[in-house]
N, C-alpha and C positions, 0 to 999 in steps of 0.2 A: 501614403508609403510610408511604410514601416520605418521608424530609423533604429539605430545600436542600443542604442538607450533605453528606447520600449522594449527590444526584443531582448534583454536583459534582466528590465525589472518584472516584465510575464514569466521568465525562467527563476527570478528569484522569485518570485510569489508561489508556484506553483511547485516546485522542490519544496518551499518550508511547509506549506499546507500540507502533502503527501508527508513528511516528516515528523509533524508536528501529531496528522489523525493516527498516524503510526505506533508511534510513542503511544498515547494517551489508550490504544487498541491494545498495545501490547503489556502495559499496565494492566488494562482492566481484565486481559484473561488470565495473567498471569499470578496478581495479588489478589484477585476476591475470588474470593467460593461461590462461583456460577455453576454449575447442571452440564456437564461436556464441555469444558470450558477445554480441557486438554486437547479431545478433539476436534472442535474447531481451530485452535493453534494450529494443533498439526494438519490440516485439511488448510488452511491459510499460506505456510511457511510450503509445503509440498505444492502449492500453486505459484509461490514465487519463485521456486526454483527450475519449474518445467518454464522452457522456452516456450514465448506466444505463439510460433508455428506450432509448438506441437501441445499445446493444452486446448489451440480452438479447435474444433469441429464441427462439421455440419450433418445437418438430420434430414 
């Protein structure tokens, strides 16, 4: 059985990893001169702005 402390630790770690990885990706896409970095950044931000139900589709 999961305790409240376990859930808080897991949620904290997931949130921290997401924030750190997002910050590194944003820095790399905005500060380093990479071909098509602006296009990739726009696609990532556009995907984050859409609701998951709108963005997902079935083939």
